[in-house]
C-alpha positions in Angstrom: 102.2 101.3 89.6 106.4 100.0 89.7 107.7 98.4 92.5 110.5 99.2 94.4 113.0 97.5 96.8 112.4 98.9 100.4 114.0 97.2 103.9 112.6 98.2 107.1 114.6 97.1 110.0 113.9 97.9 113.8 116.8 97.8 116.4 115.7 94.4 117.4 114.4 92.6 114.0 114.1 92.9 110.8 110.6 94.2 110.5 109.8 93.7 106.5 112.2 93.4 103.3 110.7 93.3 99.7 109.1 94.9 96.8 106.6 97.8 97.9 104.4 100.2 95.1 104.0 102.6 97.8 105.9 103.9 100.9 104.4 106.6 103.1 106.9 107.8 106.2 106.5 110.3 109.4 109.1 112.9 109.4 108.9 116.0 111.0 107.2 118.4 108.9 104.1 116.1 107.8 104.4 112.9 105.9 107.0 111.9 103.0 105.3 109.5 100.2 107.9 107.3 98.1 107.3 105.8 94.6 109.7 104.0 92.7 112.7 106.2 90.9 112.5 108.5 94.3 114.8 110.9 94.4 117.9 109.8 96.5 117.4 111.5 100.0 118.1 111.1 103.8 115.4 112.3 106.0 114.8 111.6 109.9 111.7 109.3 110.9 110.0 110.9 113.8 107.1 108.6 116.1 103.9 108.0 114.0 102.2 105.7 111.1 104.1 104.1 108.7 102.6 102.9 105.5 103.5 100.4 103.0 101.9 98.3 100.2 103.5 95.7 98.7 102.2 94.2 95.3 98.9 92.5 95.2 98.9 93.5 99.0 96.7 95.9 100.7 98.0 98.5 102.7 99.8 97.7 105.8 100.0 99.8 109.1 102.8 99.7 111.8 103.6 101.9 114.3 107.4 103.4 114.5 109.8 105.2 116.9 112.7 107.8 116.0 115.0 106.9 113.1 116.4 108.0 109.7 115.0 106.8 106.0 117.4 106.9 102.8 116.5 106.7 99.4 118.8 105.9 96.6 118.9 103.9 93.2 115.2 102.7 94.0 116.3 101.3 97.0 114.7 102.7 100.1 116.3 101.7 104.0 114.3 102.6 107.1 115.7 102.3 110.0 113.9 102.8 113.2 114.2 102.1 116.8 111.0 100.0 116.5 108.6 99.3 114.4 104.8 97.3 115.1 102.1 96.0 113.2 98.9 97.0 115.0 98.1 92.9 116.0 101.4 93.3 118.0 100.4 96.3 120.2 99.1 95.5 123.5 96.5 98.7 123.9 96.2 97.9 127.8 100.3 98.1 127.9 100.4 101.4 125.8 97.7 103.1 127.5 99.8 102.2 131.0 102.5 104.1 129.4 100.6 106.9 128.7 98.9 107.3 131.4 102.5 106.9 133.6 104.0 109.7 131.6 101.6 112.0 131.9 101.7 111.6 136.0 105.5 111.7 135.1 105.3 114.8 133.2 103.2 116.7 136.3 106.5 116.0 138.7 108.7 118.3 139.1 111.7 116.7 137.1 115.1 117.1 135.6 114.5 118.3 132.1 116.3 115.2 131.1 113.5 113.1 133.0 110.8 115.6 131.5 111.9 114.6 128.1 112.0 111.1 128.3 108.6 111.6 129.7 107.6 113.7 126.7 109.3 111.0 124.2 107.6 107.9 126.0 103.8 109.4 125.9 104.5 110.3 122.2 105.4 106.4 121.5 102.4 105.2 124.0 99.3 107.7 122.1 101.1 106.5 118.7 100.8 102.9 119.1 97.2 103.7 120.4 96.4 105.4 117.2 97.7 102.5 115.0 96.0 99.8 117.2 92.5 101.3 116.6 93.1 102.2 112.8 94.3 98.6 112.3 91.5 96.8 113.8 88.5 96.5 111.2 
């Protein structure tokens, strides 16, 4: 496979920059696979598992939060609020966040608080899924 350039940027850091053979990104209607010379496009990223493979490396996983991806001229830019490798995820903390979000959803709250609790729960569950997949 031919490599292409990828830039995965989280709000607080550069997560990964370099050559990539394949990239799979969670989007609203499933997963988007990107290889070299992909057509130009922009798409919304949803919370989920991002997978990428650098040359001569195994496939890497990351839990990502909402953001966007832009593909143009064999260069891919992924902008997300957060990106975490499985080894960076604190499973106990993620479980606490999921439990607190579930509790908040059961309480009568404003629409905005309900949406925040839903987003928090989705992020926590995604982090737990990625952590479980990344542990061999």
